[in-house]
C-alpha positions in Angstrom: 0.1 4.6 -4.4 -0.1 1.9 -1.5 -0.5 3.2 1.9 1.6 2.1 4.9 0.6 -1.4 6.1 0.0 -0.7 9.8 -0.7 -4.1 11.2 -1.7 -6.0 14.4 -2.5 -9.6 15.7 -5.4 -10.6 17.9 -4.8 -14.1 19.4 -7.3 -16.1 21.2 -5.5 -18.5 23.6 -6.5 -22.0 24.4 -7.2 -22.5 28.1 -7.7 -25.4 30.4 -8.2 -25.6 34.2 -6.8 -28.1 36.6 -9.8 -29.2 38.7 -12.8 -27.1 39.4 -15.9 -26.9 37.1 -13.7 -26.3 34.0 -15.6 -23.1 33.0 -13.3 -21.5 30.5 -15.1 -18.1 30.6 -14.5 -17.9 34.4 -10.9 -19.1 34.1 -10.2 -16.6 31.4 -11.7 -13.8 33.4 -9.5 -14.7 36.4 -6.4 -14.5 34.2 -7.3 -11.1 32.8 -8.4 -9.6 36.1 -5.3 -11.1 38.0 -3.0 -9.4 35.5 -4.9 -6.1 35.5 -4.8 -6.1 39.4 -1.1 -6.9 39.5 -0.2 -4.1 37.1 -2.9 -1.7 38.6 -4.5 -1.4 35.1 -8.2 -0.8 35.2 -8.9 1.3 32.1 -12.0 -0.1 30.4 -12.5 -0.8 26.7 -14.8 1.7 24.9 -17.5 -0.3 22.8 -19.2 2.8 21.5 -17.5 2.5 18.0 -17.7 -1.3 17.7 -19.5 -2.3 14.5 -18.6 -6.0 13.8 -21.7 -6.4 11.7 -20.7 -4.1 8.9 -20.0 -5.9 5.7 -17.3 -4.7 3.2 -19.5 -5.8 0.3 -22.3 -3.5 1.5 -24.6 -6.5 2.3 -24.6 -9.7 4.2 -26.0 -12.9 2.6 -29.2 -14.3 4.0 -28.5 -16.3 7.2 -25.1 -14.8 7.9 -24.4 -13.7 11.5 -22.0 -10.9 12.6 -19.7 -11.5 15.5 -21.2 -10.8 18.9 -19.6 -8.1 21.0 -19.8 -9.1 24.7 -19.3 -6.0 26.8 -19.7 -7.6 30.2 -16.6 -9.8 30.2 -13.2 -8.9 31.7 -11.6 -6.2 29.5 -8.6 -3.8 30.1 -6.2 -1.7 28.0 -2.4 -1.8 28.8 0.3 0.8 28.8 1.9 -0.8 25.7 -1.2 0.1 23.8 -2.6 -3.4 23.7 -6.0 -4.7 24.6 -6.3 -7.8 26.9 -9.7 -9.3 27.4 -12.0 -12.3 27.5 -13.5 -13.1 24.0 -16.2 -15.8 24.3 -14.4 -18.6 26.2 -10.8 -17.4 25.6 -8.3 -15.0 26.9 -7.5 -12.7 24.0 -4.5 -10.4 23.5 -4.7 -7.8 20.8 -1.3 -6.3 20.0 -0.9 -2.5 19.7 -0.7 -1.2 16.2 2.7 -1.8 14.6 4.3 0.0 11.7 6.4 -2.9 10.5 6.3 -6.7 10.5 9.3 -7.2 12.9 7.8 -4.8 15.4 4.8 -6.9 15.4 6.8 -10.1 15.9 8.0 -8.4 19.1 4.6 -7.4 20.3 3.1 -10.7 19.6 5.8 -12.2 21.8 5.0 -9.6 24.4 1.4 -10.9 24.3 2.8 -14.4 25.1 4.7 -13.0 28.2 1.5 -11.2 29.4 -0.3 -14.6 29.4 2.6 -16.2 31.2 2.6 -13.5 33.9 -1.2 -13.8 34.1 -0.9 -17.5 35.1 1.3 -16.5 37.9 -0.7 -13.6 39.0 -3.9 -15.7 39.1 -2.3 -18.2 41.4 -1.0 -15.5 43.8 -4.2 -13.3 43.8 -6.9 -15.9 43.4 -5.6 -19.1 45.1 -9.2 -20.4 45.5 -9.6 -20.6 41.7 -8.5 -23.7 39.9 -5.1 -23.1 38.2 -5.3 -22.3 34.5 -3.0 -23.4 31.8 -2.7 -21.4 28.5 -1.9 -22.7 25.1 -1.0 -20.7 22.0 -2.8 -22.9 19.5 -6.0 -23.0 17.4 -7.9 -26.2 18.2 -9.0 -28.2 21.2 -8.7 -31.5 19.4 -12.5 -32.0 19.6 -13.6 -30.1 16.6 -13.5 -26.5 18.1 -11.2 -23.9 16.6 -10.3 -20.5 17.9 -8.6 -17.8 16.0 -5.4 -15.8 15.5 -6.6 -12.8 13.4 -4.3 -10.3 11.6 -5.2 -6.8 10.7 -3.8 -4.6 7.9 -4.4 -1.0 7.0 -5.6 -0.5 3.5 -6.7 2.3 1.2 -10.5 2.6 1.3 -10.7 3.5 -2.5 -9.5 -0.1 -3.5 -12.7 -2.1 -4.5 -13.1 -4.9 -2.1 -13.6 -7.4 -5.0 -10.1 -6.6 -6.1 -8.8 -7.2 -2.6 -10.5 -10.7 -2.6 -9.0 -11.6 -6.0 -5.6 -10.5 -4.9 -5.4 -12.4 -1.5 -7.2 -15.6 -2.1 -4.2 -17.4 -3.9 -1.9 -16.1 -1.1 -4.2 -17.2 1.8 -4.8 -20.7 0.3 -1.1 -21.3 -0.1 0.9 -19.3 2.5 0.1 -22.0 5.1 3.2 -23.9 3.8 5.3 -21.5 5.9 2.7 -20.1 8.4 1.1 -23.4 9.5 1.4 -24.5 13.1 1.0 -28.2 12.4 -1.6 -30.6 13.9 -2.0 -34.2 14.5 -5.1 -35.7 13.0 -8.4 -34.4 11.5 -11.3 -32.8 13.2 -13.9 -32.0 10.5 -15.4 -33.8 7.5 -13.3 -31.7 5.2 -10.5 -34.4 5.2 -10.4 -38.2 5.5 -8.9 -39.1 8.8 -7.8 -42.5 7.5 -5.7 -40.8 5.0 -4.5 -37.7 6.7 -2.6 -38.2 9.9 -0.8 -34.8 10.2 -1.6 -31.4 8.8 0.4 -28.3 7.8 -2.3 -26.0 9.4 -4.4 -26.1 12.5 -7.0 -23.8 11.0 -7.3 -24.8 7.3 -9.9 -27.6 7.6 -12.3 -25.3 9.5 -12.8 -23.0 6.4 -16.1 -23.6 4.5 -16.5 -20.4 2.3 -14.4 -18.2 0.1 -15.9 -14.8 1.2 -18.1 -14.0 4.3 -18.7 -12.1 7.4 -18.7 -14.9 10.0 -15.6 -15.8 12.2 -17.0 -18.8 14.1 -19.3 -20.6 11.7 -19.0 -21.1 8.0 -15.6 -19.5 8.3 -14.5 -17.7 5.1 -11.0 -17.5 3.7 -11.6 -13.8 3.2 -13.5 -12.1 6.0 -15.7 -9.1 5.1 -15.9 -7.3 8.4 -15.8 -3.6 7.6 -14.7 -2.0 10.9 -11.7 0.2 10.1 -11.0 1.5 13.6 -9.8 4.7 11.7 -11.2 7.3 9.4 -13.8 5.2 7.3 -13.5 7.7 4.4 -9.8 7.0 4.0 -9.1 3.6 5.4 -10.1 -0.1 5.4 -8.9 -2.7 7.9 -8.5 -6.1 6.3 -9.5 -8.5 9.0 -7.7 -11.8 8.3 -8.9 -14.9 10.1 -7.3 -17.6 8.1 -4.0 -17.8 9.8 -2.6 -20.1 12.5 -1.3 -18.8 15.9 2.5 -19.1 15.5 5.1 -19.6 18.2 7.9 -19.4 15.6 9.1 -15.9 15.2 10.2 -16.5 11.6 6.7 -17.9 10.7 5.1 -14.8 12.2 7.4 -12.5 10.3 6.6 -14.2 7.1 2.9 -14.5 7.8 2.6 -10.7 8.3 5.3 -9.5 6.1 4.4 -11.4 2.9 0.7 -10.5 3.4 1.6 -6.8 3.8 3.6 -6.9 0.5 0.7 -8.6 -1.3 -1.8 -6.0 0.0 0.6 -3.3 -1.2 0.8 -4.9 -4.6 -3.0 -5.1 -4.8 -3.2 -1.4 -4.1 -0.6 -0.6 -6.8 -1.9 -3.0 -9.5 1.3 -5.0 -9.3 -0.1 -8.5 -8.9 1.1 -11.2 -11.3 -0.6 -11.0 -14.7 -1.0 -14.8 -14.7 -4.1 -16.1 -13.1 -3.2 -17.8 -9.8 -6.7 -18.4 -8.3 -7.7 -22.0 -7.4 -10.8 -23.3 -9.1 -12.2 -24.2 -5.7 -10.4 -22.2 -3.1 -12.0 -24.1 -0.1 -11.1 -27.5 -1.4 -7.6 -26.2 -2.2 -6.9 -24.8 1.3 -7.9 -28.2 2.7 -5.6 -30.1 0.2 -2.7 -27.9 0.9 -3.0 -28.6 4.7 -2.9 -32.3 4.1 0.0 -32.1 1.5 3.1 -32.8 3.6 5.2 -33.5 0.5 4.2 -30.0 -0.9 3.6 -31.6 -4.3 -0.2 -31.9 -4.6 -1.3 -30.1 -7.8 -4.0 -27.5 -7.2 -6.5 -27.1 -10.0 -6.6 -23.5 -11.2 -9.4 -21.5 -12.7 -7.6 -21.3 -16.1 -7.4 -25.1 -16.2 -3.7 -25.6 -15.4 -2.4 -27.0 -12.1 0.2 -25.7 -9.7 1.5 -26.6 -6.3 1.3 -24.4 -3.3 5.1 -23.8 -3.6 4.8 -22.9 -7.2 2.0 -20.4 -6.5 4.1 -18.8 -3.7 7.2 -18.6 -6.1 5.1 -16.7 -8.6 3.8 -14.4 -5.8 7.5 -13.9 -4.6 8.7 -13.1 -8.1 6.1 -10.4 -8.4 7.0 -9.0 -5.0 10.7 -8.8 -6.1 9.6 -6.8 -9.1 7.4 -4.6 -7.0 10.3 -4.0 -4.5 12.6 -3.0 -7.3 10.0 -0.6 -8.9 8.3 0.8 -5.9 10.5 0.1 -2.8 9.2 -1.4 0.4 8.8 1.7 2.6 5.1 0.6 2.7 6.2 -2.0 5.3 7.3 0.7 7.6 11.1 0.1 7.0 12.9 -0.6 3.7 15.5 -2.8 5.3 12.9 -4.9 7.2 10.9 -5.3 3.9 14.1 -6.5 2.1 14.6 -8.9 5.0 11.1 -10.3 4.6 11.7 -10.9 0.9 15.0 -12.5 1.5 13.5 -14.8 4.2 10.6 -15.6 1.8 13.0 -16.7 -0.9 15.1 -18.8 1.5 12.1 -20.6 3.0 10.5 -21.3 -0.4 13.9 -22.8 -1.5 14.0 -25.0 1.6 10.4 -26.1 1.3 11.1 -27.0 -2.4 14.4 -28.9 -1.7 14.5 -30.1 1.9 11.6 -29.1 4.2 13.3 -30.7 7.2 16.1 -28.1 6.8 13.5 -25.6 8.2 12.9 -27.4 11.4 14.2 -24.3 13.4 12.2 -21.8 11.5 8.7 -23.2 10.8 6.3 -24.5 13.4 4.7 -27.3 11.4 8.1 -28.7 10.3 9.5 -28.6 13.9 6.3 -30.4 15.1 6.3 -32.9 12.4 10.0 -33.8 13.0 9.2 -34.1 16.7 6.3 -36.4 16.1 8.1 -38.5 13.6 11.1 -39.0 16.0 8.6 -40.0 18.8 6.9 -42.5 16.6 10.1 -44.0 15.5 11.4 -44.3 19.0 8.2 -45.8 20.5 6.8 -47.6 17.5 3.3 -45.9 17.8 0.7 -45.1 15.2 -0.6 -41.7 14.4 -3.7 -42.5 16.4 -1.7 -42.9 19.7 -3.0 -40.4 22.4 0.6 -39.6 23.3 1.0 -37.8 20.1 -2.0 -35.7 20.7 -0.6 -34.9 24.0 2.7 -33.9 22.5 1.0 -31.8 20.0 -0.7 -29.8 22.7 2.4 -29.6 24.8 4.3 -27.9 21.9 1.9 -24.9 22.4 2.0 -24.8 26.3 3.1 -21.3 27.4 4.7 -22.5 30.7 8.5 -22.5 30.0 9.1 -25.6 32.0 6.4 -27.6 30.0 6.6 -26.1 26.5 8.1 -28.4 23.9 8.5 -25.4 21.5 10.8 -23.8 24.1 13.2 -26.8 24.0 13.6 -27.1 20.3 16.1 -24.2 19.9 13.9 -22.3 17.3 15.5 -19.3 15.7 14.9 -16.0 17.4 14.3 -12.6 15.7 13.8 -10.6 18.9 15.5 -10.7 22.4 14.0 -11.6 25.7 15.0 -8.1 26.9 13.2 -6.4 24.0 10.1 -8.6 24.8 10.1 -7.6 28.5 10.2 -3.9 27.4 7.4 -4.4 24.9 5.1 -5.7 27.7 4.9 -2.2 29.0 6.1 0.1 26.3 4.1 0.9 23.2 5.5 1.2 19.6 6.9 4.7 19.1 5.7 5.1 15.5 1.9 4.6 15.6 -0.9 6.0 17.7 -0.4 3.3 20.2 2.3 5.6 21.5 -0.2 8.2 22.6 -2.6 5.7 23.9 -0.1 3.8 26.1 1.6 7.0 27.4 -1.6 8.6 28.5 -2.6 5.4 30.3 0.8 5.2 32.0 0.7 8.8 33.2 -3.0 9.3 34.0 -4.6 5.9 34.5 -7.2 7.4 37.0 -8.4 10.0 34.4 -8.5 7.9 31.2 -11.8 6.1 31.9 -12.1 4.3 28.6 -10.1 3.7 25.5 -10.4 2.0 22.1 -8.3 1.9 18.9 -9.4 5.3 17.7 -10.1 7.4 20.7 -9.5 8.0 24.4 -12.1 9.3 26.9 -10.9 11.6 29.8 -12.8 12.3 33.0 -11.6 15.6 34.4 -14.1 15.5 37.3 -16.7 17.6 35.6 -19.3 16.9 32.9 -19.0 16.3 30.0 -16.4 13.5 29.5 -13.7 14.6 26.9 -13.1 12.2 23.9 -9.9 12.6 22.1 -10.2 11.1 18.5 -7.3 9.2 17.0 -8.6 8.5 13.5 -5.2 8.1 11.8 -3.1 5.1 12.9 0.1 6.9 12.0 -0.5 10.1 14.1 -0.1 10.1 17.8 3.4 8.8 17.5 6.3 9.7 19.7 7.5 12.1 17.0 4.1 13.8 17.0 3.2 13.8 20.7 6.2 13.1 22.9 7.1 16.9 23.3 3.3 17.7 23.9 3.0 15.0 26.6 6.2 16.2 28.3 5.1 19.8 28.3 1.7 18.9 29.8 1.7 18.8 33.5 -1.7 17.3 33.9 -4.5 15.9 31.7 -6.4 19.2 31.7 -3.2 20.8 30.4 -2.9 18.2 27.7 -6.5 18.6 26.4 -6.1 22.3 26.4 -3.0 22.1 24.3 -4.7 19.6 22.0 -7.7 21.8 21.5 -5.5 24.8 20.7 
């Protein structure tokens, strides 16, 4: 039986500075430190349990490199249970653990708001530093890509090879509704004389089907085996193949459809018909370049299918699964049904009239914007103004953002986003983490996904493990926290 698909998103934001030396690490550090100072949040991240080099296959191929963990850069934990830090040369926001896809849409939007507030805080608190501008995108236009990584809780007992076989067809083709759109080509994967606009910002940067790396030789399926939970029971599927979406509908579909597919993998409910591309890397590039959504992908069984056709087959299997098993695995049956309904509507729109989805999907909205500009000004795809418009779509400053002007469909309210900036989800362990940080910030000295470390003023420090993402919820711990007058009281109650 599939386990609940607790999920999260880690977004590396693009950053540029106006003037100064243009050092992105310094600029990112200013943003994180300014926000932490403004909200008086100084709890550090605990790196003791970080194991990014562990490979789910039990080995790493020769020459592969695990991601580096940089412990010296700006890093803080927030009262909503999120982590906000500098990763290499980017400010990165990791949402708290969420129990359903819609909740994750909300907390992904809260991350955008944290970055917006950081820009304002940086100007106020560090006026001597060059002002920074933040973009929610995946490419600098010069051949460098940065990620938006999803995470899903899975049953450890499911063989990883089975996971790979189940997700590859979905990851190759889901970009038709998750792509953020991009002008031009940045790698040798596609011919720039033939491809002027892509469905996905990330697809052309993938070079392998399966692997451990995240920045070089990027794989469609990442093998990092770092569960941030009880490793005997759980696996965390670390997904690096997605775009950073501003569209709330695209984010819901990105997370919701993937969660359903993973549940189907666990319950042996995938389509019986073979859906794997013969060459997944080539296929993911082809789908990104296929604006008409009609390019035939060669399959391992010799037949061909378009990305839309593959998605229809996955959707049909998901409908059968929902009828047979229900969708409580997505955290909420009604939200699961809403995901499937939206999936069906979007596939129908992509099949019949993609432009009808301009208020729902990032790549369609952006392509429509670019086409209108080209028609109005008579410019070619190589015009620098189009590249500037592309970037401006992702600008997080409300007064500059083109996305903000397009009237895209909303799934969450501004009021709910404001609340999620400080309040954790009530139905995962993020609740306990966030509430402890809010009540006793001076005592919680470090935190990570699966533990908190308290300093009560006497050795030794006290570590509270949280190895199950669905424990530490409001239901489990609200009364306990309310009854505890101080941290020592809380730890005493926990130990008893």
